Structure formats: C-alpha cells, structure tokens
Steps between C-alpha positions, in 0.01 A plus 500: 500500500764771452720581791541862610760675710478808735736773380583798720593817317649823627496772247791724595382771276165553668574332836192277444508139622274240347431125536372322180415146408675386180394179318794290382406564139479870524744793520535713814412825316196348344370358830570823687301704248214250511489560887505887458873546580680737282870411439751691289541378140531640150533235233363177650768287330796580721699710259465830709567328842255747661343206677833356637483398864749363755399157638559495876401146569406184309613401146363586165456338167482680173285408198651753264844606366591719797676231701816713509326743750429210734845348466677820615604507862262787589195258473299719268204387293241659284135501609371501147733226350555282796290227649410481863760444769565141585527444882830373631504206727591570861 
C-alpha cells in the first residue's frame, strides 16, 4: 500500500488555504488538481518556476533535475517537479 502525506498549502496570490493528501509516488501539483485545488503553474516541468513554493516545515526529496532549488538556503521546491515532503524526525 502506498503511503500518503498531508500537505498544507497557503496560496499567497489568492489567500486560499488548502489541505491535500499526496501519495508518496505522486507530485503535489498533480494530487492537488485531482482534489479540486488550483495551484499556479505554467509548464509542468519546472522550467518556468511558477509553481515554486517555500517549505516551512519538514524535508523534501526531488525525483527530477531541479535539486538545485531544494539545496538553496531558502528551502524552495517545485510542486510539479518535486516529490512529496518527507517528515523530519522530532
């Protein structure tokens, strides 16, 4: 059985807040759309960075070539090109 994670999203452009469930083998953008949540995007492959988000808690892994965004100190990831957040141990 595939694990899933609860992701809280605050869209600062619209002021909307959403909570979505994201299976570990899906992207946040794809899962949000499947649950009726509209997030900003343009290209779906990370080149435009329209879906870039700041990660406020937890850690993330990336399944695509956009690791440089996660590695920067601002903790930014792409919803279309990044896998789900990985919970940090406390």
